[in-house]
C-alpha distance (Angstrom), angle and dihedral (degrees) to the residues before:
residue distance angle dihedral
M1 . . .
G2 3.78 . .
I3 3.80 135.0 .
R4 3.78 123.8 -93.2
L5 3.78 115.0 -150.8
N6 3.84 126.6 -178.9
C7 3.84 115.6 -148.3
R8 3.84 116.0 -149.0
C9 3.76 87.7 -117.5
G10 3.79 89.4 68.4
R11 3.80 99.0 -103.0
S12 3.77 115.5 134.2
L13 3.77 113.8 -148.6
H14 3.82 127.1 -161.6
L15 3.79 108.2 -157.6
R16 3.74 138.2 -172.3
D17 3.81 117.1 -102.1
D18 3.76 92.5 -119.4
L19 3.83 90.2 65.7
A20 3.80 89.9 67.7
G21 3.85 112.2 130.5
L22 3.78 93.7 11.5
A23 3.79 133.4 113.0
I24 3.78 118.8 -111.1
R25 3.83 136.0 171.8
C26 3.77 122.7 -117.9
P27 3.85 107.6 -118.3
Q28 3.76 90.7 -144.1
C29 3.85 106.6 45.6
R30 3.85 96.7 15.7
K31 3.86 91.5 -130.9
I32 3.80 118.8 148.2
L33 3.81 109.7 -111.8
Q34 3.75 131.5 -166.0
V35 3.78 113.7 -132.2
P36 3.85 113.9 -142.1
D37 3.75 117.1 -115.5
G38 3.73 100.0 -116.3
W39 3.84 141.4 21.0
L40 3.80 97.7 -55.9
Q41 3.75 107.3 161.3
G42 3.79 120.1 -145.6
T43 3.81 95.2 5.1
E44 3.81 115.9 168.2
A45 3.83 111.6 -131.8
D46 3.79 120.4 -122.1
E47 3.77 121.1 -131.1
G48 3.77 130.4 -152.1
V49 3.81 136.0 65.0
A50 3.81 112.5 -15.3
A51 3.75 114.2 -105.1
P52 3.77 122.1 -102.9
A53 3.77 126.2 -95.5
T54 3.73 117.7 -119.2
Q55 3.76 122.8 -160.9
G56 3.81 110.5 -113.7
R57 3.78 93.3 9.5
S58 3.81 120.4 136.5
R59 3.77 115.9 -110.4
R60 3.75 87.5 -127.1
A61 3.83 101.5 89.8
A62 3.76 141.3 155.1
S63 3.89 121.1 -74.0
G64 3.76 112.1 -64.5
T65 3.79 98.0 20.1
A66 3.77 106.8 85.0
G67 3.83 121.7 102.8
F68 3.73 100.9 23.7
A69 3.78 96.5 111.6
S70 3.81 90.7 50.9
S71 3.87 90.1 49.4
L72 3.82 89.7 51.9
G73 3.85 89.6 48.5
R74 3.87 88.1 55.8
I75 3.79 91.2 48.8
F76 3.83 90.6 52.5
V77 3.70 93.9 46.5
A78 3.80 90.5 51.1
L79 3.72 92.8 49.2
V80 3.74 99.5 46.8
T81 3.79 100.6 37.0
S82 3.82 97.4 51.0
L83 3.80 121.7 51.6
V84 3.70 91.6 -169.5
F85 3.80 87.9 87.8
L86 3.75 96.3 44.6
L87 3.81 94.4 45.6
G88 3.86 94.0 40.4
Y89 3.75 98.9 50.3
F90 3.81 106.5 18.9
Y91 3.84 101.4 30.4
V92 3.83 90.2 107.0
A93 3.82 87.6 56.6
G94 3.82 89.8 63.5
V95 3.79 100.3 -108.1
V96 3.75 108.4 166.4
R97 3.77 127.0 -130.7
N98 3.80 125.5 -96.8
R99 3.76 107.0 -91.7
S100 3.77 90.8 -131.0
G101 3.81 90.1 52.9
G102 3.78 92.1 -144.9
V103 3.80 139.3 102.0
S104 3.76 114.4 -107.0
E105 3.77 124.6 -148.4
T106 3.78 129.9 -133.0
S107 3.73 122.6 -110.6
G108 3.76 94.6 -113.1
T109 3.77 93.9 -129.9
D110 3.80 124.4 135.8
S111 3.80 93.1 -120.8
Y112 3.83 94.3 68.7
R113 3.80 92.5 -163.1
P114 3.80 106.8 146.8
P115 3.74 121.1 -151.1
P116 3.80 118.8 -115.0
V117 3.80 112.2 -68.0
E118 3.80 94.6 -128.8
S119 3.77 94.6 53.4
K120 3.81 99.6 49.7
Y121 3.77 110.5 13.5
G122 3.84 103.4 37.1
F123 3.77 95.0 -132.4
N124 3.78 111.6 176.3
N125 3.75 102.3 -115.4
E126 3.74 91.6 168.9
T127 3.81 88.4 83.8
A128 3.80 94.0 54.5
G129 3.76 94.6 101.8
S130 3.83 92.5 49.2
V131 3.78 97.6 54.2
P132 3.86 108.3 113.3
A133 3.81 116.8 -122.3
V134 3.80 119.0 -101.2
P135 3.86 109.9 -116.5
T136 3.82 110.8 -83.5
G137 3.81 94.8 -127.2
L138 3.73 137.0 50.8
Q139 3.75 119.7 -109.7
P140 3.82 111.7 -163.3
G141 3.82 91.6 157.9
K142 3.79 90.0 73.1
I143 3.81 90.7 68.0
P144 3.83 117.9 78.9
V145 3.86 118.3 -114.3
P146 3.86 109.3 -112.5
R147 3.72 128.1 -131.5
F148 3.82 116.7 -97.5
S149 3.75 134.4 -151.4
E150 3.75 120.5 -107.8
L151 3.82 118.0 -89.2
G152 3.81 88.3 -112.9
R153 3.83 122.4 168.4
P154 3.83 121.6 -19.4
V155 3.82 116.5 -96.0
M156 3.83 93.0 -156.1
R157 3.80 139.7 23.3
F158 3.75 117.7 -159.8
P159 3.81 123.9 -147.4
G160 3.75 92.1 -103.1
G161 3.82 92.2 55.3
Q162 3.82 97.0 -101.3
L163 3.77 115.8 142.1
M164 3.74 134.4 -144.7
Y165 3.81 125.9 -153.7
S166 3.76 131.5 -169.0
V167 3.79 118.5 -135.7
Q168 3.84 125.9 -176.3
A169 3.84 129.1 -162.3
Q170 3.81 106.8 -124.5
S171 3.76 102.7 -160.3
G172 3.80 94.7 90.0
G173 3.79 122.5 -153.0
S174 3.75 95.3 -36.1
I175 3.76 92.5 98.5
P176 3.82 133.0 20.8
G177 3.81 109.8 -90.0
G178 3.82 89.3 19.5
D179 3.83 95.6 124.5
M180 3.82 100.1 30.5
Q181 3.76 121.4 137.5
M182 3.82 130.0 -138.3
F183 3.74 137.5 -171.0
V184 3.78 115.0 -150.3
Y185 3.86 119.3 -157.5
L186 3.73 120.5 -163.3
P187 3.88 128.1 -170.2
A188 3.76 119.9 -110.9
E189 3.72 92.6 -109.1
L190 3.82 122.1 41.5
P191 3.80 116.8 -159.7
G192 3.80 125.9 -164.0
P193 3.79 125.2 -44.6
A194 3.84 120.7 -66.3
T195 3.81 95.9 11.9
L196 3.84 106.6 107.0
P197 3.75 126.5 83.6
C198 3.82 115.8 -130.3
V199 3.84 131.5 -148.6
L200 3.84 122.1 -157.5
V201 3.80 113.1 -155.6
A202 3.78 128.3 -173.3
P203 3.79 123.1 -159.5
A204 3.82 119.7 -96.4
G205 3.77 124.7 -148.9
T206 3.78 101.6 86.3
I207 3.78 133.5 122.3
L208 3.85 93.0 -125.6
L209 3.76 93.7 -103.8
T210 3.82 98.6 66.6
G211 3.77 137.9 48.2
N212 3.75 133.6 -126.0
G213 3.79 139.0 -143.0
V214 3.80 129.0 -122.5
T215 3.77 125.5 -121.3
D216 3.76 132.6 -152.7
D217 3.78 96.5 -125.4
Y218 3.88 104.3 57.8
H219 3.79 111.4 85.7
K220 3.84 105.1 148.9
E221 3.75 93.1 101.9
A222 3.79 94.8 44.1
L223 3.81 114.6 32.7
P224 3.78 97.9 63.0
Y225 3.80 89.8 61.1
V226 3.81 91.9 47.7
E227 3.69 91.8 48.6
A228 3.85 87.1 54.7
G229 3.82 90.0 54.5
C230 3.78 102.7 -92.5
V231 3.81 131.0 128.7
V232 3.85 110.3 -126.1
V233 3.78 129.6 -160.7
R234 3.75 117.8 -167.2
Y235 3.80 109.0 -165.5
S236 3.78 134.2 -173.2
L237 3.78 125.5 -119.5
D238 3.84 121.0 -130.0
G239 3.76 112.7 -112.5
S240 3.77 105.1 51.0
V241 3.85 112.7 170.4
D242 3.82 119.2 -150.0
D243 3.83 95.6 -173.5
M244 3.82 115.0 32.3
D245 3.81 88.5 -173.2
N246 3.85 92.2 61.4
P247 3.84 108.8 87.2
A248 3.80 92.7 -159.7
Q249 3.80 93.6 53.9
L250 3.80 91.2 44.8
E251 3.72 91.0 49.3
A252 3.83 90.8 50.3
G253 3.75 89.9 49.5
I254 3.78 95.2 52.3
Q255 3.77 89.5 47.6
A256 3.76 94.1 50.2
F257 3.82 92.1 46.6
M258 3.81 91.3 51.9
K259 3.82 92.9 47.1
A260 3.81 87.5 53.0
E261 3.83 88.3 56.9
G262 3.81 93.3 -111.4
G263 3.74 94.0 -49.6
T264 3.82 96.3 -52.7
V265 3.77 90.7 112.5
N266 3.77 88.9 59.2
G267 3.83 91.8 47.0
R268 3.88 90.6 47.1
N269 3.81 89.1 50.4
A270 3.84 91.7 51.5
L271 3.79 89.7 49.1
E272 3.84 91.9 50.9
Y273 3.76 91.3 48.2
V274 3.81 90.7 53.9
L275 3.80 92.2 48.9
Q276 3.74 94.1 47.9
N277 3.72 102.2 37.1
L278 3.84 113.3 25.6
P279 3.79 108.3 64.7
H280 3.77 93.7 177.7
V281 3.83 91.0 67.7
N282 3.80 119.1 95.5
P283 3.85 102.7 -128.8
R284 3.78 88.3 -148.0
K285 3.78 93.8 57.6
I286 3.77 104.0 55.9
F287 3.82 115.0 132.0
V288 3.83 137.0 -176.5
A289 3.75 121.6 -140.4
G290 3.83 134.6 173.5
H291 3.75 143.9 158.6
S292 3.83 125.6 -127.4
S293 3.91 108.7 -32.6
A294 3.77 88.2 6.0
G295 3.77 87.5 56.9
T296 3.75 88.3 57.0
V297 3.79 89.0 55.3
A298 3.81 90.6 47.2
L299 3.80 91.1 54.1
C300 3.82 90.9 48.4
M301 3.76 88.9 50.9
A302 3.79 89.7 53.1
A303 3.78 89.4 53.4
V304 3.82 96.4 52.7
E305 3.80 104.2 29.1
P306 3.80 116.4 70.4
R307 3.80 94.7 -178.5
L308 3.79 94.2 73.2
A309 3.79 121.3 106.9
G310 3.85 93.9 -152.8
C311 3.79 147.9 -29.3
I312 3.77 130.6 -125.0
A313 3.84 117.8 -161.0
Y314 3.85 117.4 -171.4
A315 3.84 113.7 -164.6
A316 3.79 90.2 -28.6
C317 3.78 127.2 175.7
A318 3.82 102.9 -119.1
D319 3.76 97.0 177.7
P320 3.87 110.4 46.7
E321 3.87 91.9 165.6
A322 3.83 92.6 60.0
R323 3.85 90.6 42.6
L324 3.81 96.8 53.7
R325 3.84 102.7 26.3
D326 3.81 95.9 90.1
G327 3.78 94.5 39.4
L328 3.78 94.6 57.1
V329 3.80 116.9 71.9
N330 3.85 112.2 -123.5
N331 3.80 100.4 -122.9
G332 3.76 100.6 149.2
P333 3.88 127.2 -101.8
A334 3.80 96.5 14.2
Y335 3.74 91.9 53.8
A336 3.86 94.2 40.2
L337 3.84 92.0 51.0
L338 3.78 92.6 49.0
M339 3.76 91.5 49.6
Q340 3.75 90.5 50.6
F341 3.74 91.5 54.1
L342 3.81 90.6 47.8
A343 3.74 88.2 53.2
A344 3.81 89.8 53.0
T345 3.81 89.7 51.8
S346 3.82 96.0 41.5
P347 3.85 114.3 118.1
M348 3.76 87.8 -162.2
K349 3.82 90.8 59.4
H350 3.75 94.6 47.0
A351 3.75 105.3 40.1
S352 3.73 92.3 116.9
E353 3.84 90.7 59.8
I354 3.82 93.8 61.4
K355 3.80 112.1 104.2
C356 3.75 101.7 176.6
P357 3.87 131.9 70.4
V358 3.78 115.9 -85.5
M359 3.77 130.8 -153.8
V360 3.82 116.1 -159.3
F361 3.80 119.0 -165.2
H362 3.80 123.3 -172.3
A363 3.87 139.0 159.9
L364 3.79 117.3 -125.7
D365 3.81 90.9 -133.1
D366 3.78 99.0 44.0
S367 3.84 106.1 146.3
N368 3.84 95.3 -171.7
V369 3.81 102.0 52.9
A370 3.79 111.9 19.7
Y371 3.83 117.3 -119.8
S372 3.82 88.7 -131.4
E373 3.84 88.3 64.9
A374 3.80 90.4 57.8
Q375 3.80 90.1 47.1
N376 3.77 91.2 52.3
Y377 3.76 91.3 46.3
V378 3.83 93.5 51.2
A379 3.80 90.4 49.8
T380 3.81 88.9 52.1
L381 3.78 92.6 49.7
K382 3.79 91.6 49.4
S383 3.82 92.3 47.9
A384 3.80 87.8 52.5
G385 3.82 90.2 54.0
V386 3.79 95.2 -110.0
E387 3.82 114.7 151.9
T388 3.82 100.5 -116.6
H389 3.79 134.9 -174.0
F390 3.83 114.7 -167.0
V391 3.83 117.1 -163.0
T392 3.81 123.3 -179.4
A393 3.81 137.2 -166.0
A394 3.76 120.5 -148.7
S395 3.77 96.1 -137.9
G396 3.82 146.5 -20.2
D397 3.82 101.3 105.3
H398 3.81 123.2 -121.1
Y399 3.84 110.6 -29.3
Q400 3.80 115.1 19.3
P401 3.85 97.5 58.4
M402 3.77 88.6 58.7
I403 3.77 88.9 57.9
D404 3.77 98.7 42.1
E405 3.73 103.1 36.3
G406 3.71 111.6 0.7
I407 3.83 102.5 62.2
P408 3.77 93.7 43.0
A409 3.91 88.4 52.5
G410 3.78 88.4 45.7
I411 3.85 91.3 54.7
R412 3.76 92.0 50.2
W413 3.78 91.5 47.3
L414 3.87 97.1 50.7
Q415 3.75 90.3 46.0
Q416 3.77 87.1 61.4
Q417 3.78 95.8 51.4
């Protein structure tokens, strides 16, 4: 019979029934989509961070929640069946080699539930207690800033006269962030130098352990700011994965995202580009913003980058550790190292390091990231002495309230900073 799924980019997908409840990527816009569990005709896919897995919970879940457990299973398979990742990124932490010395393959089933590492792959879990901890904080400043292409000619002109430009990092894969892409939006009218506020926006749609690219046809999280007189830079996150069913690609994506310090290297690069190449931007009025998983990146940026004027987090996951802990099988070093990285990228853990004002937006009925998580995070921010503005929406779930209410509120807020 098949499942028909409509992506927000306009692409209509006809999918096999066995993909129900899994995460797929739209072949047109490359966004990760959640396939409904069942024959739901004409369903519009939700974007954002995949929803958490809950032990004993039915696969039939609210909009935006299906497929996360299977994605986590793929992540774990990728990590424990290929030592390239463990030896490439964590070798300095003293992780030992797989006793078999080889690279195992996944079973290829749709369940993506790996067997215990000890029983099949011979991982030396005896060393788990001796693995040194990953540093608690992110350090994007240790990575060099890449070269960027010139602003050049605009690639798009909007009806209101606003312009969009494409900018490419030109340092290649030699450094994290070395081949990232950005889209720069400029208002129709440019006043004198150092006068305009600027908003840096990362892409949503990740599973908090990988990055994502930016496309030239998605403007809902950029154009409203530009119409309000802001410069906007949409930037990619290292670790984009084209095929989430491919363990090697998923492994490479996780590795790249970690090397980019959870995306903060990409955000830092975007900030440096603005400061060096966009003279109309007021360097004291540069903000970060993001929805869902991109909101998590924005909050991490606020914790590591003192030059920001403020941070806006829409429906963000503030506690990645709690979100992923139950979905990852505790099999020793692989699990421990992942949890250490999630601690390093946890806004909840690093609230006291934020030195700029923060606006948090969340819908009461968000089925992807619970409203209570936002409440707890706001309380944590306030306890840490962070100037915090909490805005709520009565309904609308995970995505649409950000478009209808969140961004307009965010614009009003940043104009007051």
